[in-house]
C-alpha positions as CSV (number, residue, x, y, z in Angstrom):
1,M,54.1,117.8,208.4
2,K,53.0,114.3,209.4
3,R,56.5,113.5,210.3
4,A,56.7,116.5,212.6
5,Q,53.4,115.5,214.2
6,T,54.8,111.9,214.7
7,V,57.9,113.3,216.4
8,V,55.8,115.5,218.7
9,V,53.5,112.5,219.7
10,L,56.5,110.3,220.4
11,A,58.1,113.0,222.5
12,A,54.9,113.4,224.5
13,L,54.7,109.6,225.0
14,A,58.2,109.5,226.3
15,I,57.5,112.3,228.8
16,L,54.4,110.4,230.0
17,L,56.3,107.2,230.4
18,Q,59.0,109.0,232.3
19,T,56.4,110.6,234.5
20,A,54.7,107.3,235.1
21,S,58.0,105.6,235.9
22,G,58.9,108.4,238.4
23,C,55.5,108.0,240.1
24,N,55.9,104.3,240.3
25,K,59.3,104.7,241.9
26,L,57.8,107.1,244.5
27,K,55.0,104.7,245.2
28,A,57.5,101.8,245.5
29,R,59.5,103.7,248.1
30,D,56.3,104.4,250.0
31,K,55.4,100.7,250.0
32,L,59.0,99.9,251.1
33,N,58.8,102.3,254.0
34,K,55.5,100.9,255.1
35,G,56.9,97.4,254.8
36,V,59.9,98.3,257.0
37,Q,57.5,99.6,259.7
38,S,55.6,96.3,259.6
39,Y,58.8,94.3,259.6
40,K,60.2,96.2,262.7
41,A,56.8,95.5,264.4
42,A,57.3,91.8,263.6
43,K,54.2,91.8,261.3
44,Y,56.0,89.8,258.7
45,E,53.0,88.8,256.6
46,D,52.0,92.4,256.2
47,A,55.6,93.4,255.5
48,I,55.9,90.7,252.8
49,E,52.9,92.1,251.0
50,R,54.2,95.7,251.1
51,F,57.7,94.6,249.9
52,K,56.1,92.6,247.0
53,E,54.1,95.6,246.0
54,A,57.3,97.8,246.1
55,V,59.1,95.3,243.9
56,D,56.2,95.2,241.4
57,L,56.3,99.0,241.1
58,D,60.0,99.2,240.9
59,P,61.8,96.0,239.9
60,N,65.2,97.7,240.5
61,L,64.5,98.6,244.1
62,K,67.2,96.5,245.6
63,N,66.4,97.2,249.2
64,A,62.8,96.1,248.7
65,K,64.0,92.7,247.4
66,L,66.5,92.3,250.3
67,Y,63.7,93.0,252.8
68,L,61.4,90.7,251.0
69,A,63.9,87.9,251.2
70,T,64.7,88.6,254.8
71,A,61.0,88.7,255.8
72,Y,60.4,85.3,254.2
73,A,63.4,84.0,256.1
74,Q,62.0,85.4,259.4
75,Q,59.0,83.2,258.8
76,F,61.1,80.1,258.6
77,I,61.6,78.0,261.8
78,P,64.9,75.9,261.7
79,G,64.3,72.2,262.1
80,L,60.5,72.3,261.4
81,E,59.7,70.0,258.5
82,S,56.2,71.2,257.7
83,E,55.4,72.0,254.1
84,E,54.5,75.6,254.9
85,N,57.7,76.2,256.8
86,L,59.9,74.8,254.0
87,E,58.0,76.9,251.5
88,N,59.0,80.0,253.4
89,A,62.6,78.9,253.2
90,K,62.3,78.2,249.5
91,L,60.7,81.6,248.9
92,A,63.5,83.4,250.8
93,I,66.2,81.5,248.9
94,D,64.6,82.3,245.6
95,Q,64.5,86.0,246.4
96,Y,68.2,86.0,247.5
97,R,69.1,84.2,244.3
98,K,67.3,86.8,242.2
99,I,69.2,89.5,244.0
100,L,72.5,87.8,243.2
101,E,71.5,87.4,239.6
102,Q,70.2,91.0,239.2
103,F,73.0,92.8,241.1
104,P,76.1,90.6,240.5
105,K,78.6,93.4,241.1
106,D,77.0,94.6,244.3
107,R,79.4,93.2,246.9
108,E,77.3,94.2,250.0
109,S,74.0,92.7,248.9
110,G,75.9,89.7,247.5
111,I,77.4,88.9,250.9
112,H,74.1,89.5,252.6
113,S,72.3,87.2,250.2
114,N,74.9,84.4,250.4
115,K,74.8,84.5,254.2
116,G,71.0,84.4,254.1
117,I,70.9,81.4,251.8
118,A,73.6,79.6,253.9
119,S,71.7,80.2,257.1
120,L,68.5,78.9,255.6
121,Y,70.2,75.7,254.3
122,F,71.7,75.2,257.7
123,G,68.3,75.4,259.3
124,M,67.1,72.9,256.8
125,K,70.1,70.6,257.7
126,K,71.4,70.8,254.1
127,F,74.9,71.2,255.5
128,D,76.9,70.9,252.3
129,D,74.7,73.5,250.6
130,A,75.2,75.8,253.5
131,K,79.0,75.4,253.3
132,E,78.9,76.2,249.6
133,Y,77.3,79.6,250.3
134,H,79.5,80.4,253.2
135,R,82.5,79.8,250.9
136,K,80.9,82.3,248.4
137,V,80.9,84.8,251.3
138,L,84.6,84.2,251.8
139,T,85.3,84.6,248.1
140,A,83.8,88.1,248.3
141,D,85.4,88.8,251.8
142,P,88.2,86.6,252.9
143,N,88.4,88.5,256.2
144,D,84.9,87.6,257.4
145,P,85.4,85.7,260.7
146,E,81.7,84.7,260.9
147,A,81.9,82.8,257.6
148,Y,84.9,80.8,258.9
149,Y,83.1,80.2,262.2
150,S,79.9,79.1,260.4
151,I,81.7,76.5,258.3
152,A,83.3,75.1,261.4
153,V,80.0,74.8,263.1
154,I,78.7,72.8,260.2
155,D,81.8,70.6,260.4
156,W,81.2,70.0,264.1
157,S,77.5,69.2,263.4
158,Q,78.5,66.7,260.8
159,T,81.0,64.9,263.0
160,Y,79.6,65.0,266.5
161,V,76.3,63.2,265.9
162,P,77.7,60.1,264.1
163,R,80.5,59.9,266.6
164,Q,78.0,60.0,269.5
165,E,75.9,57.4,267.9
166,K,78.9,55.0,267.7
167,R,79.8,55.8,271.4
168,A,76.2,55.1,272.5
169,A,76.2,51.8,270.7
170,L,79.3,50.8,272.6
171,G,77.8,52.0,275.9
172,L,80.6,54.5,276.6
173,K,80.5,57.3,279.1
174,S,81.3,60.8,278.0
175,D,84.9,60.8,279.2
176,E,85.7,57.3,278.0
177,P,87.8,56.9,274.8
178,L,86.6,54.8,271.8
179,K,88.1,51.5,272.9
180,D,87.0,49.5,269.9
181,K,89.8,50.1,267.4
182,K,87.7,49.1,264.4
183,V,84.9,51.5,265.4
184,C,87.4,54.2,266.1
185,A,89.0,53.8,262.7
186,E,85.6,54.0,261.0
187,V,84.8,57.2,262.9
188,R,88.2,58.7,262.1
189,E,87.9,57.9,258.4
190,A,84.5,59.5,258.3
191,N,85.3,62.6,260.4
192,Q,88.9,63.4,260.1
193,A,88.8,65.8,257.1
194,K,85.9,67.7,258.6
195,V,87.6,67.9,262.0
196,E,90.8,69.3,260.4
197,E,88.8,71.8,258.4
198,G,86.8,72.9,261.4
199,I,89.9,73.5,263.5
200,E,91.5,75.4,260.6
201,M,88.4,77.6,260.1
202,L,88.1,78.4,263.8
203,R,91.7,79.3,264.1
204,K,91.3,81.7,261.2
205,A,88.2,83.2,262.8
206,I,90.0,83.8,266.0
207,E,93.0,85.2,264.2
208,L,90.7,87.8,262.6
209,R,88.7,88.4,265.8
210,P,90.8,87.5,268.9
211,D,87.8,88.0,271.3
212,Y,85.5,85.8,269.3
213,E,84.2,83.7,272.3
214,D,81.8,81.6,270.2
215,A,84.8,80.5,268.0
216,T,86.9,79.7,271.0
217,A,84.0,77.7,272.5
218,Y,83.7,75.7,269.3
219,L,87.4,75.2,269.0
220,N,87.1,73.4,272.4
221,L,84.5,71.1,270.9
222,M,86.5,70.5,267.8
223,Y,89.6,69.6,269.8
224,R,87.5,67.0,271.6
225,E,86.4,65.6,268.3
226,K,90.1,65.4,267.3
227,A,90.9,63.7,270.6
228,D,88.3,61.0,270.2
229,I,89.7,59.8,266.9
230,Q,93.2,59.2,268.2
231,C,92.6,55.5,268.2
232,E,96.0,54.2,269.2
233,D,97.8,57.0,270.9
234,D,96.5,57.9,274.4
235,A,99.2,60.6,274.8
236,V,98.0,62.5,271.7
237,R,94.4,62.1,272.8
238,A,95.3,63.6,276.2
239,E,97.2,66.5,274.4
240,F,94.1,67.5,272.4
241,L,91.9,67.2,275.5
242,K,94.3,69.6,277.2
243,M,94.0,72.0,274.3
244,A,90.3,71.8,274.5
245,D,90.4,72.7,278.2
246,E,92.6,75.6,277.4
247,M,89.9,76.9,275.0
248,V,87.3,76.6,277.7
249,E,89.5,78.8,280.0
250,K,90.0,81.2,277.1
251,T,86.3,81.4,276.5
252,M,85.6,82.2,280.1
253,A,88.3,84.8,280.2
254,I,86.9,86.6,277.1
255,K,83.4,86.5,278.7
256,K,84.8,88.0,281.9
257,T,86.7,90.7,280.1
258,K,83.6,91.7,278.1
259,A,81.4,91.7,281.2
260,E,83.9,94.0,283.0
261,K,84.0,96.4,280.0
262,E,80.2,96.5,279.8
263,A,80.0,97.1,283.6
264,Q,82.5,100.0,283.4
265,K,80.9,101.4,280.3
266,S,77.5,101.5,282.1
267,E,79.2,103.3,284.9
268,G,80.6,105.9,282.5
269,V,84.2,104.8,282.6
270,H,85.9,104.9,279.2
271,L,88.3,102.0,278.4
272,E,90.9,102.3,275.7
C-alpha cells in the first residue's frame, strides 16, 4: 500500500515539475520577445535585462543567449579603452563562448558566435585573436567570403601602420619608394607573410563574390603594400602599383554597376 502511495506521489511530482518547466519556457519566450522589442528600439540595457531573465527561466533557449551576446556587443565601442567599454566586450565574448560550448553541433549559431567574437577582438585591436576566430568560421564554412575578407583587413592593419611609421621617419612622400634598403628589408621581413596572406584571402573572397567591392578596394591596398617592399626591383614595384590601380578601376566599375541596378530597380525595371 505504502509503495503504491509512493508511486502516486512521485508521479504527481513529475507532473508538477513538467508543468512548472512548461510555464518557465513560456515565460522565457515572453521575456525574449520583450527583449527583442527593446533591442530593435536600441534600448540595449533594457534588452539585456530581458534576455538575462529569459536565459534564467530557460537555459536552453538558444536565441535568448544569442541576443544577449549581441546586445552586449552593441554596447561596445571599438577603440575605446575605458573599463566599462572593455567589460561590455568581455561579457559579449563570454556569452558567445557559452553558446559554442552548449551548442557545439549547431553550425549556424557557431558561425554567428565566432564572427561575433572575431569582431569584438578586432575592435579591441587583438588582431591575432580576431584572426583565430575568423579561421574557425572558415572551418565551418570554407565558402564564406566575408571571413576571408576580414582576415585580409587584419593583415593590412598589421602591415600598413608599421610601414607608414618607417616612411614617416625617413620623411618620404606617399608616392616615394622606401629608398633606404636596410629599412626596406626590415619592413619586408616584418610584413611579407601578412601581405601574401592578405592578397590570397582577398582573391578568394572575390572568387566567391565577384562583385565584392570592399574586397577589391582592399586588394588595391594590399598590392600597394606589396609594391612598397620591393626593395631592389623598381620594375616589380611598378607592376604591383599597376595592379593596385586596376583594382581601383574595378572597384569603381562595381559601384557604378550596382548604382545602375538600384536606379533601374527603383524605376521598376527588372534586370536578369
